[in-house]
SERO-4910 file (N, C-alpha, C, O; in steps of 0.05 Angstrom, whole numbers):
BEGIN
 pado doro    nc1    nc2    nc3   cac1   cac2   cac3    cc1    cc2    cc3    oc1    oc2    oc3
  Met    A     17    -23     -2      3      1      0     19     25      2      8     45     -8
  Glu    A     43     27     13     58     46     11     68     53    -16     69     77    -23
  Ala    A     75     38    -30     82     42    -57     61     56    -74     66     76    -88
  Ile    A     34     43    -72      9     52    -87      5     78    -77      0     96    -93
  Gly    A      5     86    -49     -2    110    -42     17    131    -50     10    152    -60
  Asn    A     45    124    -44     64    147    -54     63    149    -81     63    172    -89
  Phe    A     62    132    -97     61    135   -126     35    156   -135     39    174   -151
  Val    A     13    151   -125     -9    164   -133     -5    195   -123    -10    214   -138
  Leu    A      6    198    -96      5    225    -90     29    239   -105     24    262   -113
  Val    A     53    228   -110     73    242   -124     66    246   -155     71    267   -166
  Phe    A     53    226   -166     40    232   -194     21    254   -194     23    270   -212
  Ala    A      0    256   -175    -18    276   -175     -3    306   -171    -12    326   -183
  Phe    A     14    306   -158     31    332   -150     45    337   -177     47    360   -186
  Gly    A     55    317   -191     73    323   -215     53    335   -235     60    355   -247
  Val    A     29    324   -241     13    329   -263      2    358   -253      4    376   -269
  Ala    A     -8    361   -229    -16    391   -223      2    411   -228     -4    430   -241
  Ile    A     27    407   -219     50    424   -222     55    431   -251     54    454   -260
  Thr    A     60    409   -266     71    416   -293     47    425   -316     53    436   -338
  Thr    A     23    419   -309      3    432   -322     -7    457   -312    -26    467   -323
  His    A      5    470   -291     -1    495   -281    -29    499   -274    -41    520   -279
  Ser    A    -40    478   -261    -66    485   -250    -73    501   -229    -60    500   -208
  Trp    A    -94    519   -231   -103    537   -210   -109    520   -186   -105    530   -163
  Phe    A   -121    494   -190   -130    480   -164   -110    460   -156   -117    440   -144
  Ser    A    -84    464   -160    -62    446   -150    -64    435   -124    -63    411   -118
  Pro    A    -68    455   -105    -72    448    -75    -95    421    -73    -90    399    -63
  Leu    A   -121    430    -85   -140    412    -81   -135    381   -101   -144    359    -96
  Leu    A   -119    388   -122   -114    362   -137    -94    345   -122    -91    321   -128
  Ile    A    -80    357   -103    -61    341    -89    -73    331    -61    -66    309    -51
  Ala    A    -90    346    -51    -99    338    -25   -122    318    -26   -128    303     -8
  Ala    A   -135    320    -50   -158    299    -54   -148    271    -56   -160    254    -44
  Pro    A   -126    263    -71   -119    239    -73   -103    229    -42   -103    206    -34
  Leu    A    -93    250    -30    -80    246     -4   -105    231     17   -102    211     31
  Val    A   -128    248     15   -147    235     30   -156    208     25   -162    192     43
  Ala    A   -159    202      0   -162    177     -6   -144    156      2   -152    135     12
  Met    A   -117    162     -4    -95    143      4    -91    139     35    -82    119     45
  Val    A    -98    159     47    -95    158     76   -121    137     87   -117    120    105
  Tyr    A   -142    141     77   -162    126     85   -155     94     80   -156     77     97
  Ser    A   -148     91     52   -140     68     41   -116     53     57   -116     29     57
  Gly    A    -98     66     67    -76     56     79    -78     57    111    -58     51    124
  Thr    A   -101     65    121   -102     64    152    -93     38    164    -74     36    179
  Arg    A   -107     21    155   -102     -7    170    -80    -19    161    -75    -40    172
  Ala    A    -62    -10    141    -38    -23    130    -15    -17    142    -14      6    151
  Pro    A      8    -32    145     30    -21    157     43      1    140     43     -1    116
  Gly    A     54     23    153     62     44    138     44     63    136     36     75    156
  Gly    A     35     69    110     11     89    107     23    117    110      7    134    118
  His    A     48    125    106     60    151    111     59    166     85     48    189     83
  Tyr    A     71    153     65     74    167     41     89    187     40     88    203     21
  Asn    A    108    190     60    125    215     64    151    204     79    149    195    102
  Pro    A    174    206     66    198    200     83    201    215    110    208    204    130
  Ala    A    196    241    107    196    257    131    178    249    154    184    253    177
  Leu    A    155    237    145    137    227    167    148    199    178    143    192    201
  Thr    A    162    185    161    171    158    167    193    166    189    195    153    210
  Ile    A    209    186    185    230    191    208    218    202    233    231    201    254
  Ala    A    194    214    230    178    223    257    173    197    272    180    193    295
  Met    A    160    180    258    148    155    269    172    136    279    171    120    297
  Leu    A    192    140    265    219    123    277    228    131    302    237    114    318
  Ile    A    227    159    307    238    170    330    218    169    352    225    169    375
  Arg    A    191    168    342    168    164    360    166    137    373    150    132    391
  His    A    187    118    360    182     91    370    162     77    359    154     57    370
  Arg    A    151     85    337    126     71    323    137     55    301    120     44    288
  Leu    A    160     52    295    171     37    275    200     26    283    216     38    297
  Ala    A    206     -1    272    231     -8    279    250      4    255    239     11    234
  Pro    A    277      5    260    296     17    240    292      0    216    290     12    194
  Arg    A    291    -24    216    290    -37    191    265    -32    174    268    -29    149
  Thr    A    241    -30    185    219    -24    172    221      2    161    213      6    138
  Ala    A    231     23    177    235     49    166    255     49    141    249     64    122
  Leu    A    271     38    140    287     34    119    277     20     94    286     26     72
  Ala    A    260      1     98    241    -10     80    225      9     66    226     12     41
  Leu    A    210     22     83    193     47     74    206     66     56    196     72     34
  Trp    A    230     77     67    244     98     51    250     89     25    247    104      5
  Leu    A    258     61     22    268     51     -4    238     53    -21    236     66    -41
  Val    A    220     41    -10    192     40    -26    185     68    -33    179     71    -57
  Gln    A    184     89    -16    178    115    -22    192    127    -45    181    141    -62
  Ser    A    220    121    -44    239    130    -66    229    119    -89    221    133   -107
  Ala    A    230     93    -90    226     80   -116    198     90   -127    198     98   -150
  Ala    A    177     91   -113    150    102   -123    151    128   -130    138    134   -150
  Gly    A    166    146   -118    171    175   -129    185    176   -156    178    192   -174
  Leu    A    205    157   -160    219    155   -185    199    150   -206    195    166   -224
  Leu    A    186    124   -202    165    116   -220    144    137   -229    137    140   -252
  Ala    A    136    150   -208    120    173   -215    130    193   -236    116    201   -254
  Ala    A    157    202   -231    168    221   -246    169    211   -274    163    225   -293
  Val    A    178    185   -276    180    173   -304    149    173   -319    148    179   -343
  Ser    A    128    167   -305    101    167   -308     96    195   -322     88    197   -345
  Val    A    100    214   -304     90    243   -310    102    252   -337     89    263   -355
  Arg    A    130    245   -338    147    253   -362    135    242   -388    134    255   -408
  Ala    A    125    213   -384    115    198   -407     89    209   -418     83    209   -442
  Ile    A     70    220   -395     44    228   -405     42    257   -413     26    263   -431
  Ile    A     59    276   -399     57    302   -408     71    312   -433     94    305   -439
  Asp    A     57    329   -446     70    340   -470     98    354   -463    100    375   -449
  Pro    A    117    340   -476    145    354   -472    148    386   -476    165    399   -464
  Lys    A    131    394   -493    128    427   -494    120    435   -466    134    452   -455
  Gln    A     98    425   -454     89    436   -430    110    431   -407    109    446   -389
  Leu    A    127    412   -406    145    407   -392    169    425   -391    183    428   -371
  Ala    A    176    437   -417    196    454   -420    187    481   -413    204    498   -411
  Val    A    163    486   -410    152    512   -400    159    517   -371    163    540   -363
  Thr    A    162    493   -354    164    496   -327    196    496   -323    209    475   -324
  Ala    A    205    520   -317    233    523   -315    244    511   -283    231    511   -262
  Ala    A    266    504   -287    279    493   -261    281    517   -238    293    537   -243
  Met    A    269    515   -215    272    533   -198    299    533   -181    307    512   -170
  Thr    A    311    552   -180    338    556   -165    340    577   -144    341    601   -151
  Val    A    341    568   -119    341    592    -98    369    596    -87    386    579    -81
  Lys    A    371    620    -84    398    628    -74    397    653    -55    376    667    -56
  Gly    A    416    659    -40    417    684    -24    398    683     -2    397    664     13
  Pro    A    380    706      1    359    706     22    333    689     15    317    684     33
  Thr    A    331    681    -11    308    665    -18    316    634    -12    299    616     -9
  Leu    A    342    630    -12    348    605     -2    343    599     26    334    577     33
  Ala    A    348    617     41    347    613     72    309    614     76    298    598     93
  Ala    A    296    628     64    269    631     61    257    604     55    243    592     72
  Ala    A    265    593     30    256    569     23    264    544     44    249    525     49
  Phe    A    287    549     53    294    525     74    275    527     98    264    506    107
  Ala    A    269    552    109    255    556    130    225    551    129    212    542    148
  Leu    A    216    557    104    185    550     98    183    519     95    164    509    107
  Glu    A    198    506     82    197    475     80    198    462    106    184    443    112
  Leu    A    217    475    124    222    462    148    196    467    169    185    449    183
  Val    A    188    490    167    165    493    183    138    482    174    123    473    191
  Leu    A    132    483    151    107    472    145    108    441    136     87    428    133
  Thr    A    132    430    133    133    398    131    130    391    160    115    373    166
  Cys    A    143    403    178    139    396    206    114    399    219    107    384    238
  Ala    A     96    421    209     69    424    221     55    399    205     40    386    219
  Leu    A     57    391    181     44    366    171     51    343    189     35    326    196
  Cys    A     77    343    195     83    315    211     74    313    236     69    292    246
  Cys    A     71    338    248     58    341    277     29    336    278     20    325    298
  Val    A     11    345    255    -15    339    256    -18    310    251    -35    298    264
  Thr    A     -4    296    233     -3    266    230      1    253    258    -16    238    268
  Leu    A     24    259    268     28    248    293      9    250    315      4    231    330
  Glu    A     -5    278    316    -29    278    332    -54    263    327    -68    255    346
  Val    A    -58    259    305    -82    244    297    -79    214    298    -98    199    301
  Ser    A    -54    207    294    -50    177    286    -35    163    312    -35    139    315
  Thr    A    -22    180    330     -4    163    350    -11    171    379      0    160    398
  Arg    A    -30    191    383    -37    199    412    -58    179    422    -79    176    410
  Asn    A    -54    167    441    -71    147    452   -101    155    458   -119    138    460
  Ser    A   -104    181    462   -131    189    467   -150    193    440   -173    203    439
  His    A   -134    184    420   -152    187    392   -152    156    380   -135    138    382
  Thr    A   -174    157    367   -176    130    354   -180    140    325   -192    160    317
  Val    A   -166    117    307   -167    122    277   -197    120    264   -207     98    260
  Asp    A   -210    144    259   -238    147    251   -241    159    225   -222    158    208
  Asp    A   -264    170    221   -271    180    194   -259    210    191   -259    221    169
  Tyr    A   -249    223    213   -236    246    211   -210    248    204   -199    268    196
  Tyr    A   -197    223    208   -169    224    207   -151    233    185   -127    238    188
  Ala    A   -165    233    161   -151    240    136   -154    273    132   -137    286    119
  Trp    A   -173    282    143   -181    310    138   -158    331    146   -147    346    131
  Pro    A   -153    327    175   -135    348    186   -105    347    168    -92    368    164
  Ile    A    -96    323    159    -73    318    147    -74    333    121    -55    348    115
  Ala    A    -99    329    102   -102    339     76   -104    371     80    -90    385     65
  Phe    A   -119    382     97   -122    410    102    -93    421    108    -88    443     97
  Ser    A    -76    411    121    -47    419    125    -35    420     99    -23    440     92
  Val    A    -37    399     81    -25    403     54    -36    425     37    -21    439     23
  Ile    A    -64    427     37    -72    451     25    -63    478     38    -52    494     23
  Ala    A    -67    483     60    -55    506     71    -27    513     64    -20    536     56
  Gly    A    -13    493     68     17    500     59     21    507     35     36    525     28
  Ala    A      4    489     13     11    493    -13      2    522    -20     17    534    -35
  Val    A    -18    534    -11    -33    558    -18    -14    579     -9    -10    598    -24
  Val    A      0    575     19     17    597     32     45    598     13     56    619      7
  Ile    A     55    576      7     84    578     -1     86    563    -28    108    557    -36
  Gly    A     64    558    -43     68    544    -69     83    559    -86    101    547    -99
  Ala    A     80    588    -89     92    601   -106    120    607   -103    134    616   -121
  Ile    A    130    602    -78    156    604    -69    173    579    -75    194    579    -88
  Thr    A    161    555    -64    178    531    -62    163    510    -76    174    488    -77
  Asn    A    142    513    -87    123    494   -100    107    474    -79     89    458    -84
  Gly    A    120    482    -53    103    468    -28    104    438    -30     83    424    -29
  Ala    A    128    427    -33    132    400    -35    125    381     -9    112    360     -9
  Phe    A    139    394     14    131    381     44    140    348     47    135    332     65
  Asp    A    153    344     23    156    310     21    182    311      8    185    328     -9
  Pro    A    202    291     14    228    286     -2    220    272    -25    232    278    -46
  Ser    A    201    252    -25    193    244    -52    186    257    -74    192    252    -97
  Val    A    170    277    -65    160    299    -83    184    314    -94    185    318   -118
  Ser    A    203    322    -76    228    336    -81    243    327   -102    252    339   -121
  Leu    A    245    299    -97    262    284   -117    252    282   -144    266    284   -164
  His    A    224    279   -145    206    280   -169    210    306   -181    216    306   -205
  Asp    A    207    328   -169    209    352   -182    240    358   -193    243    369   -215
  Ala    A    260    352   -178    288    351   -193    290    335   -218    300    345   -238
  Leu    A    279    309   -218    279    293   -240    268    304   -265    279    302   -287
  Leu    A    245    318   -260    233    331   -282    240    362   -286    226    377   -299
  Ala    A    264    370   -274    277    394   -276    253    417   -267    251    437   -281
  Ile    A    237    413   -248    220    433   -241    237    447   -218    232    471   -215
  Ile    A    253    437   -204    275    451   -190    300    440   -194    302    417   -202
  Ser    A    322    458   -189    350    452   -198    359    427   -177    345    421   -157
  Trp    A    380    416   -183    391    398   -162    403    409   -138    403    395   -118
  Pro    A    416    433   -139    426    443   -114    400    452    -98    402    451    -73
  Thr    A    379    461   -109    354    469    -94    341    440    -81    328    441    -60
  Leu    A    346    418    -92    333    396    -86    353    390    -53    341    384    -33
  Cys    A    375    391    -53    393    387    -30    383    403     -9    383    393     13
  Val    A    375    430    -10    361    446      9    339    438     17    333    437     41
  Tyr    A    320    430     -4    290    419      3    295    394     21    285    393     43
  Leu    A    312    373     13    315    350     27    322    351     54    312    337     71
  Leu    A    344    370     61    355    376     87    333    387    102    331    378    125
  Ser    A    317    403     93    296    418    112    275    398    116    267    394    139
  Gln    A    265    383     96    244    366    100    252    342    120    237    334    137
  Leu    A    276    334    117    286    309    136    290    322    164    284    309    184
  Leu    A    299    348    166    301    358    196    274    361    205    270    358    230
  Ser    A    254    367    191    229    372    200    215    347    211    195    351    226
  Gly    A    222    320    206    210    298    218    225    298    247    212    293    267
  Ile    A    249    302    248    260    307    277    247    328    293    238    322    315
  Ala    A    245    355    284    235    374    295    204    367    302    195    376    323
  Ala    A    188    354    286    163    347    289    158    330    315    137    333    328
  Thr    A    176    315    320    172    292    342    183    307    368    172    302    389
  Ile    A    202    323    366    208    341    389    186    356    398    180    356    422
  Thr    A    174    369    379    152    389    382    125    375    395    112    384    414
  Phe    A    121    349    381     97    336    391    100    326    422     84    329    440
  Val    A    124    315    424    129    304    452    130    326    472    121    322    494
  Ser    A    138    348    466    140    374    485    113    380    488    106    385    511
  Leu    A     97    380    471     70    392    475     54    370    486     35    375    500
  Ala    A     61    344    482     40    326    494     44    321    525     27    310    540
  Asp    A     71    331    533     78    330    563     60    350    579     57    348    603
  His    A     49    369    563     30    390    579      1    385    576    -16    401    583
  His    A     -4    361    565    -30    351    566    -36    333    590    -58    323    592
***
């Protein structure tokens, strides 16, 4: 389920971004809701390596399981990038210039991806790991709304990836440059650590 869900999400993101749809946040969030519902009872169901890091630090995953999930997520993201490239008109792909951030914009992009990916991971930890909650019908919606809000707020600045698999996909399609990819990956992976620290700190006050 992890491979299917990650492929669907990254594929939806790729199509939405490369076609320059005004409804990109909704086009990304809608399949996220569907995949979260579908994968609720399956092992993993993270669809995001940053969240897998958070779950690992939260002791909800064994290191070996986390490694397997990272490999699956990366492979699914790669396959999604190949699929998007195969179906989207090359002329349309050529219009999407590679985003390169530098100077103050580089720091801003790093901070924005870090903060909003951290927020996404915190929300997911809250609805999926707190003992006072049960996995029910509302489970997917806070996660989806986190993605929508983040994409609307910073989509024009960083494309609003919030996911290392998506960032890798963007680099493979030349939506972002490879140096920019390194910045995004670092911020997103650090966000998984920051989310766990934040979540545990807040939980201590409940």
